[in-house]
N, C-alpha and C positions, 0 to 999 in steps of 0.2 A: 446649093444653088439657093433654093427660097430659103431653106432653114439659115444660110451666111445672112441672108437681108430681113431675115423673121430678126436673128441673134442681134444685127448690126440695129436696126430699128429700137429692138430693148433698149441697148446699150445707150441711145440715144435719148431715149425718153426718161430713164433712170437718171441719166448726167442731166438732162435739161428741168426735170425734178426736183433734183437734190442741191441745182445751182437756186433755182427759185425759195427752195425750203432753206437755205443756207444763206440768202439774203433776207429772206424775211425774217429768221429768227436773229441777224445783223441789224438788221433794223429796229428791230422791238428793244433791242437792248440801248442800242445809242438813244431810243426816244423814252427811255425807263432812267439811261444816266443824264439826260438833257433835263428833266423834272425834277431829278434830286438834285440838281445842281440848281435849277430856278429858284427852289423852294430854298436854298440853301441862301441863294444871293439876294432874295425879294425881302424889303423892309419888312417888320412885320405889320401886320392890318389891326388898327384900333379895334377894340370889343366894342362891339354895337349891343346896344340895349334893346329887348326886346319887348317894349311896353307895348301896353294896350294903347289903342287912338287916343287921341287928344281929341276933346271935340270942342269948337272953335263957337263959342258965344254969339247969337245974333241974330236969333230968332227961336221963338216958341215950334217946338213939332206938333203942337195941338192948335198950331195956327191954321185956320179952315181953308187962306188965299195958299198956302202950302201946300196943304193936301190935293186943292183944286188942280196945281201946276204939276206935281207928280204923278197925280191920275193922267191927266190929260198928257205927261210925256209916255205914261206906260201905256197905254191905251195907242197914241201914235207909233211906238217901236213894235207892240205886237200887231198890228196894221200892215206896216211896212217889212216885217218878217215873214208873215204868212203870205204874203201877195207873192 
């Protein structure tokens, strides 16, 4: 009696784990197929050039007012972050 119940439990466990494994395998195959299909159907993205950032003219980096403003901003940022 106990042996039959253990075997039934074991069969049910193997069946359940097999179904989950099968479902996940089918899901992975479907996801890969959809990824390939989306890659084929999507238009080609334009090539972007990774150049260095452009500096916008409008001030001298050695301007004392600019240095004062930046120093004040950094000290305020540091004082609010440490609290």
